[in-house]
C-alpha positions in Angstrom: 7.5 -158.3 88.2 6.5 -159.5 91.6 4.1 -157.8 93.8 5.4 -155.5 96.6 5.1 -156.7 100.2 1.9 -156.2 101.9 1.7 -153.9 104.8 1.9 -156.9 107.3 4.2 -158.7 105.1 6.6 -155.7 105.3 6.4 -155.9 109.1 7.1 -159.7 109.1 10.2 -159.3 106.7 11.7 -156.6 108.6 11.3 -158.4 111.9 12.8 -161.5 110.3 15.8 -159.5 109.0 16.4 -157.9 112.2 16.5 -161.3 114.0 18.8 -163.0 111.5 21.4 -160.3 111.2 21.0 -157.4 113.8 24.7 -156.3 113.7 24.6 -156.1 109.9 21.4 -154.2 109.3 22.2 -152.2 112.6 18.6 -151.5 113.6 15.0 -150.6 113.0 13.4 -147.2 112.8 9.7 -148.1 114.1 7.3 -145.2 113.7 4.2 -146.0 115.7 2.0 -144.6 118.3 0.9 -146.6 121.4 -1.6 -149.3 120.6 -2.2 -152.9 120.0 -0.7 -152.8 116.6 2.6 -151.7 118.1 2.3 -154.0 121.1 2.2 -157.0 118.6 5.2 -155.7 116.8 7.2 -155.1 120.1 6.4 -158.6 121.5 8.1 -160.1 118.6 11.4 -158.0 119.0 14.3 -159.8 120.8 14.6 -159.1 124.6 16.3 -155.6 124.6 17.5 -153.0 127.1 15.4 -149.8 127.1 16.8 -146.3 127.3 15.3 -142.9 127.1 16.4 -139.4 125.7 17.3 -138.2 129.0 20.0 -140.9 129.9 23.4 -140.0 131.0 26.8 -141.2 129.8 27.5 -143.1 132.9 24.5 -145.3 132.3 25.3 -145.6 128.6 29.1 -146.2 128.6 29.8 -147.1 132.3 31.8 -145.2 134.9 32.5 -145.0 138.6 29.9 -146.7 140.6 29.7 -144.2 143.6 27.5 -146.3 145.8 29.8 -149.5 145.6 32.8 -147.4 145.8 31.8 -145.8 149.1 30.7 -149.1 150.5 34.0 -151.0 149.5 36.3 -148.2 150.2 37.9 -148.7 146.7 37.1 -147.6 143.2 34.5 -149.8 141.7 33.2 -149.3 138.1 30.0 -150.1 136.4 29.5 -151.4 132.9 27.2 -149.2 130.8 24.1 -150.5 129.0 25.9 -150.3 125.5 28.7 -152.7 126.8 26.2 -155.6 126.7 25.2 -157.9 123.8 21.4 -157.3 124.1 19.7 -155.0 121.5 18.8 -151.4 122.7 15.3 -149.8 122.4 15.4 -146.1 122.4 12.0 -145.0 123.6 10.7 -141.5 122.5 13.3 -141.5 119.7 11.8 -138.4 118.2 13.0 -136.3 121.3 16.6 -137.7 121.2 18.8 -134.7 121.7 21.8 -134.1 119.4 24.4 -135.2 122.0 22.6 -138.5 122.5 22.2 -138.9 118.8 26.0 -138.5 118.2 26.8 -141.1 120.9 24.5 -143.6 119.5 25.7 -143.0 116.0 29.4 -143.6 117.0 28.4 -146.7 118.8 26.3 -148.0 115.7 29.4 -147.4 113.5 31.1 -150.2 115.5 30.4 -153.8 115.7 27.8 -153.8 118.5 24.3 -154.9 118.7 21.3 -153.3 117.0 19.3 -150.3 118.1 15.4 -150.0 117.6 14.4 -146.3 117.5 10.7 -146.2 118.8 9.5 -143.0 117.1 6.2 -142.0 118.8 5.9 -138.6 117.2 2.3 -137.3 116.6 3.3 -134.3 114.4 5.1 -134.4 110.9 8.1 -132.3 112.4 8.7 -135.0 115.2 11.0 -137.5 113.5 14.1 -139.3 114.3 17.3 -137.6 114.1 19.0 -137.6 110.6 22.2 -139.2 112.0 20.4 -142.2 113.5 18.0 -142.6 110.6 20.8 -142.7 108.3 22.4 -145.7 110.2 19.3 -147.9 110.8 18.8 -150.2 107.9 15.0 -150.9 108.4 12.1 -148.6 108.6 8.6 -149.4 109.6 5.6 -147.1 109.8 2.5 -148.6 111.5 0.5 -145.4 111.3 -1.8 -146.8 108.6 -1.9 -150.3 109.7 -5.2 -151.5 111.2 -5.4 -154.2 113.9 -7.5 -156.4 111.4 -4.4 -156.7 109.2 -2.3 -157.9 112.0 -1.4 -161.6 111.4 0.8 -164.3 113.1 4.6 -163.7 112.8 6.4 -167.0 111.6 9.9 -166.4 112.9 10.5 -169.9 114.1 13.3 -170.5 111.4 15.6 -167.6 112.7 18.2 -170.1 114.0 18.3 -171.9 110.8 18.6 -168.7 108.8 21.5 -167.4 111.0 23.3 -170.7 110.0 22.8 -169.9 106.3 23.7 -166.3 106.3 27.5 -166.8 105.8 26.8 -168.9 102.7 24.4 -166.5 100.9 25.7 -164.6 97.9 24.3 -161.9 95.9 23.7 -161.7 92.2 26.5 -160.0 90.1 25.9 -156.3 89.9 23.5 -156.0 92.9 25.6 -153.2 94.4 25.8 -151.3 91.3 22.0 -151.5 90.8 21.3 -150.5 94.5 23.7 -147.6 94.4 22.2 -146.4 91.0 18.8 -146.4 92.4 19.9 -144.6 95.7 21.5 -142.0 93.4 18.3 -141.6 91.3 16.4 -141.0 94.6 18.6 -138.4 95.6 20.3 -140.3 98.5 23.7 -138.9 99.3 24.9 -141.4 101.9 26.7 -144.5 100.9 25.3 -146.3 103.8 21.9 -146.8 102.3 22.9 -149.3 99.4 25.4 -151.1 101.8 22.6 -151.6 104.4 20.4 -152.7 101.5 22.7 -155.4 100.6 23.0 -156.7 104.2 19.1 -156.7 104.3 19.0 -158.5 101.0 21.4 -161.1 102.4 19.5 -161.7 105.6 16.2 -161.7 103.8 17.6 -164.5 101.3 19.0 -166.5 104.4 15.4 -166.4 105.9 13.9 -167.5 102.7 16.4 -170.4 102.3 17.9 -168.9 99.1 21.5 -169.6 98.4 21.7 -166.7 95.9 19.3 -163.8 96.7 16.5 -163.6 94.1 15.3 -160.7 92.2 12.2 -160.6 94.3 14.4 -160.6 97.6 16.5 -157.7 96.1 13.4 -155.7 95.2 11.9 -156.3 98.7 15.2 -155.4 100.3 15.0 -152.1 98.4 11.4 -151.4 99.7 12.6 -152.0 103.5 15.7 -149.8 103.2 15.6 -147.2 100.5 11.9 -146.0 100.2 12.1 -143.7 103.1 15.3 -142.2 102.5 14.6 -139.9 99.3 12.3 -138.7 96.7 11.4 -141.0 93.8 12.2 -139.6 90.2 9.0 -138.8 88.1 7.7 -141.6 86.1 8.6 -141.2 82.3 5.8 -140.8 80.0 5.5 -143.5 77.4 6.2 -142.6 73.9 4.0 -143.8 71.2 6.7 -143.8 68.4 8.4 -147.0 68.1 12.3 -147.0 68.8 14.4 -146.5 65.8 15.8 -149.6 64.2 19.4 -150.7 65.3 22.2 -150.0 63.4 24.1 -152.7 61.6 26.1 -154.6 64.2 23.9 -153.4 67.3 21.6 -156.5 66.8 24.2 -158.9 68.0 25.3 -156.8 70.8 21.8 -156.6 72.0 21.3 -160.3 71.9 24.3 -161.0 74.2 23.5 -160.3 77.6 25.9 -157.8 79.2 25.3 -158.7 82.8 22.8 -160.3 85.2 21.9 -157.0 86.8 18.4 -156.2 87.6 17.2 -153.2 85.7 17.1 -150.1 87.6 13.8 -149.1 86.5 12.5 -152.5 88.0 14.0 -151.6 91.5 12.6 -148.0 91.3 9.2 -149.3 90.4 9.2 -151.8 93.3 10.3 -148.8 95.8 7.4 -146.7 94.4 4.9 -149.3 94.8 5.7 -149.8 98.4 5.4 -146.2 99.4 2.2 -144.9 101.4 1.0 -141.8 99.4 2.0 -139.3 102.0 4.9 -141.0 103.5 7.7 -138.9 101.9 5.8 -135.8 102.5 5.5 -136.3 106.2 9.2 -137.5 106.6 10.3 -134.4 104.6 8.4 -132.0 106.8 10.0 -133.5 109.8 13.5 -133.1 108.4 12.7 -129.7 107.4 11.5 -128.8 110.8 14.7 -130.2 112.4 16.9 -128.2 109.9 15.0 -125.0 111.0 15.8 -125.5 114.6 19.6 -125.5 113.7 22.2 -126.8 115.9 20.8 -125.5 119.2 18.9 -128.8 120.0 15.2 -129.6 119.9 14.0 -126.3 121.2 11.1 -127.6 123.3 13.4 -129.2 125.8 15.1 -125.7 126.4 11.8 -124.3 127.6 11.6 -126.4 130.5 12.7 -124.9 134.1 15.6 -126.4 135.8 15.6 -124.2 138.9 13.2 -123.6 141.8 12.8 -123.7 145.5 14.8 -126.4 147.3 13.0 -129.3 148.8 14.1 -131.6 151.5 16.6 -134.2 150.0 15.7 -137.9 149.8 17.6 -141.1 149.4 18.7 -142.4 146.0 21.3 -143.1 143.6 23.0 -140.4 141.6 22.9 -140.5 137.8 20.7 -139.1 134.9 21.2 -135.5 136.2 20.6 -136.3 139.8 23.0 -134.6 142.1 24.1 -135.5 145.7 23.3 -133.2 148.6 26.7 -133.4 150.4 25.5 -132.0 153.7 22.4 -134.1 153.9 24.6 -137.3 153.0 27.0 -136.5 155.9 24.2 -135.8 158.2 22.6 -139.3 157.4 26.1 -141.0 157.8 27.3 -139.2 161.0 25.1 -141.2 163.6 26.4 -144.5 162.2 30.1 -143.9 162.6 30.7 -145.3 166.0 29.2 -148.6 164.8 31.0 -148.7 161.5 34.5 -148.0 162.8 36.7 -151.0 163.1 38.8 -149.7 166.1 38.1 -146.9 168.5 41.2 -145.0 167.1 39.8 -145.0 163.5 39.3 -141.5 162.0 38.1 -142.5 158.6 34.5 -141.6 157.7 32.5 -144.5 156.4 29.7 -143.6 154.0 27.5 -146.3 152.6 24.9 -146.2 149.7 22.0 -145.9 152.1 23.5 -142.7 153.4 23.2 -141.0 150.0 20.9 -138.1 149.7 19.8 -136.3 146.4 19.0 -132.7 145.9 15.4 -131.8 145.0 13.8 -128.7 143.7 10.2 -127.5 143.5 10.2 -126.4 139.8 7.6 -123.8 138.7 6.7 -123.8 134.9 6.5 -120.6 132.9 3.2 -118.8 132.8 1.5 -117.8 129.6 -1.2 -114.9 129.7 -3.4 -115.3 126.7 -5.3 -112.1 125.8 -8.4 -112.8 123.7 -9.6 -109.2 122.8 -12.9 -108.3 121.2 -11.7 -106.1 118.2 -15.2 -105.7 116.6 -17.5 -102.6 116.7 -17.1 -98.9 117.0 -15.2 -99.1 120.3 -12.7 -101.6 119.1 -9.9 -99.1 118.9 -10.4 -98.1 122.4 -10.2 -101.7 123.6 -7.3 -102.6 121.6 -5.4 -99.6 123.1 -6.4 -100.7 126.6 -5.1 -104.3 125.8 -1.8 -102.8 124.2 -1.1 -100.7 127.3 -2.0 -103.6 129.7 0.4 -106.0 127.8 3.2 -103.6 127.9 2.9 -103.1 131.6 2.7 -106.8 132.3 5.7 -107.4 130.1 7.9 -104.8 132.0 7.5 -107.2 134.9 7.8 -110.6 132.8 11.4 -110.9 133.2 11.1 -111.1 137.0 8.1 -113.6 136.9 9.0 -115.5 133.9 5.8 -114.7 132.2 4.9 -114.8 128.7 1.9 -113.1 127.0 0.1 -113.8 123.7 -2.5 -111.6 121.9 -5.7 -112.9 120.1 -8.0 -110.5 118.2 -11.3 -111.5 117.0 -13.4 -109.4 114.7 -15.3 -110.0 111.4 -15.9 -113.8 110.9 -12.7 -115.1 112.5 -9.9 -114.8 115.0 -6.2 -114.1 114.5 -3.2 -114.8 116.5 -1.4 -111.3 116.4 1.3 -112.1 119.1 2.6 -115.5 119.8 3.7 -116.3 123.3 6.7 -113.8 124.0 8.6 -112.0 126.7 10.2 -109.6 124.2 9.2 -105.8 124.7 10.6 -104.9 121.5 8.9 -107.5 119.5 5.7 -106.9 121.3 5.6 -103.1 120.6 6.5 -103.7 117.0 3.4 -106.3 116.6 1.0 -104.0 118.5 1.8 -100.9 116.6 -1.2 -101.4 114.2 -4.0 -103.7 115.2 -7.0 -103.9 112.9 -10.5 -103.2 114.3 -14.2 -103.2 113.4 -16.7 -105.7 112.0 -18.7 -108.7 113.6 -18.1 -110.4 117.0 -16.9 -114.0 116.5 -16.6 -114.7 120.2 -16.7 -118.4 119.8 -13.7 -118.3 117.2 -11.8 -116.4 119.7 -12.5 -118.8 122.4 -11.5 -121.8 120.2 -8.2 -120.0 119.3 -7.4 -119.3 122.9 -8.2 -123.0 123.8 -6.0 -124.3 121.0 -3.2 -122.1 122.0 -3.6 -122.9 125.7 -3.3 -126.8 124.8 -0.2 -126.1 122.7 1.6 -124.2 125.4 0.7 -126.7 128.0 2.2 -129.3 125.8 5.5 -127.4 125.9 5.6 -127.5 129.8 3.9 -123.9 130.3 0.9 -122.9 132.4 -1.6 -121.1 130.3 -4.2 -118.4 131.5 -6.9 -117.0 129.3 -8.0 -113.3 129.9 -11.2 -112.5 127.8 -11.8 -108.9 127.1 -15.2 -108.5 125.3 -18.7 -106.8 125.6 -20.3 -110.1 125.4 -22.4 -109.3 122.2 -21.3 -112.3 120.2 -23.1 -112.5 116.7 -20.9 -114.8 114.5 -21.2 -118.5 114.9 -18.2 -120.9 114.5 -19.2 -121.7 110.7 -19.1 -118.0 109.8 -22.8 -117.2 109.7 -24.4 -114.3 111.2 -26.6 -116.1 113.7 -26.8 -114.6 117.2 -28.4 -117.7 118.7 -26.0 -120.2 117.3 -23.2 -117.9 118.0 -24.1 -117.9 121.8 -24.4 -121.8 121.9 -20.9 -122.2 120.1 -19.4 -119.7 122.5 -21.1 -121.6 125.5 -19.7 -124.9 124.1 -16.1 -123.6 123.6 -16.3 -122.3 127.2 -17.1 -125.7 128.6 -14.4 -127.2 126.6 -11.8 -124.7 128.2 -13.3 -125.5 131.7 -13.0 -129.2 131.1 -9.4 -128.8 130.0 -8.6 -127.1 133.4 -7.2 -124.0 131.8 -7.7 -120.9 134.2 -9.7 -118.2 132.7 -10.6 -114.5 133.6 -13.5 -112.7 131.9 -13.3 -108.9 131.7 -16.6 -107.4 130.8 -15.8 -104.0 129.1 -19.3 -103.2 128.1 -21.0 -100.0 129.4 -23.1 -102.0 131.7 -22.6 -105.6 133.1 -23.7 -108.3 130.7 -25.9 -111.3 132.0 -24.6 -113.4 129.0 -20.9 -112.8 130.1 -21.7 -113.7 133.7 -23.3 -117.0 132.4 -20.1 -117.6 130.1 -18.0 -117.0 133.2 -19.8 -119.8 135.0 -19.3 -122.1 132.0 -15.6 -121.2 132.1 -15.2 -121.6 135.8 -13.7 -118.2 135.6 -13.9 -115.0 137.7 -16.2 -112.3 136.1 -14.9 -108.7 136.5 -17.1 -105.8 135.0 -14.8 -102.9 133.8 -17.0 -100.3 132.1 -14.4 -97.7 132.2 -11.0 -99.5 132.3 -7.7 -98.1 131.4 -4.5 -99.8 130.7 -3.3 -99.1 134.5 -6.4 -100.6 136.0 -6.6 -103.5 133.7 -3.3 -104.6 134.5 -3.8 -104.2 138.2 -7.0 -106.4 138.1 -5.1 -108.9 135.9 -2.2 -109.0 138.4 -4.5 -109.6 141.4 -6.4 -112.1 139.7 -3.4 -114.1 138.9 -1.8 -113.7 142.3 1.2 -111.8 140.9 
């Protein structure tokens, strides 16, 4: 059996197939973060038009060109991006909403050019929509490919390969073999073996083969089937010899029944081509998409689409931009005497330069992250104060669009007791019985607050950390009971939070103000508020004043 394609050989073969028969293989799912390896691959792709997940239907399919219509005084239509013959590159494909995925899938089912889905997902759950992944014949993951492995792309014979494509044939039984392998891998879609045939034919044309060889068929299975399903377990070898054939079977076995490649050889080729964790990562992404249901991607719904109106600006409507009619009429009014063809004309002439678009000052949701010291004998009192303050703040969260989260640190670690939420019912249920007692892992609490702040900021929110502690940290990040190391770790985490520009507030709830907490507030760039006898009402008032509520 031939060797599987090398990582760069797989890239070269996929790009060659895409160049030879883009309409037949439908496109490429390219999973890669920004870097020199991806740049080298993107430069080898044919000239394409780029679209983004927020593109609207008019830009995709065409429609009334409002600016041209107003200038000409008659309806003028524009051609959409999908009406052209050039390939289309979908950037940030992992964020493609379901509606756009459905439209592109319908377009791919036709006879149009190919689509390159540029998947830049950083997490396992950030993957291409299943509808698009099912229709794209090729898949490349550049995550484990180093720049030292990048070589020259010999794609200079593409024109000759296109001329040979119509004369390429496939071995007898190729479709049956590929369908059997897809079934063994648990691939339910019939598109997979059909796309594998198209890839095999284009790969054979590129290699100058009149009939696709066994190696070409195996390599086509690597490029098309490997990422779509789970491989069956490898059967254990049996030590015992097979039973002797019955009379009459020897002659039948000597006579070849067909020229089909054994299915085990194709499965072994696919197995050899797979990175160790590829299927696990893709399966995790598919499971995350299923868990989100039919409501969309989730993260896109958390953005704000409202705010304070701003002065309008010139522009062209589209992609969600709306015309400000009053501002447009104001801009067009002074020019009407010059535009009228006769003094008696009453028609209002509006040109593209008159168009004004609405703008809003959007305000992101705010997340108040409570990091509460739940250690020591006074933990119960502190937790009760925190619970009361959180409930008071949540009562006003609906008007201010605030979210709250609660982190408790005690013993040797920190715990996220309440993820960001605005639900009073959920909050009271989670806060009903909070644990207390043990050591003071102050650094662990700051690290969890820092991580949660970065996560919420990535979702378009504005985090603020409120630290409630007496400042007597005695547990280091490694879990050891070392007061000196614990204070150094806490100061280091405080500087990280300050460097990330996450606003913070230090509430000293010790019986007397602590100098260590004042130093920590300086490292955090945060306000320091001593509250030796704070109750829930006073704590809530201090937080609202500090946050400008």
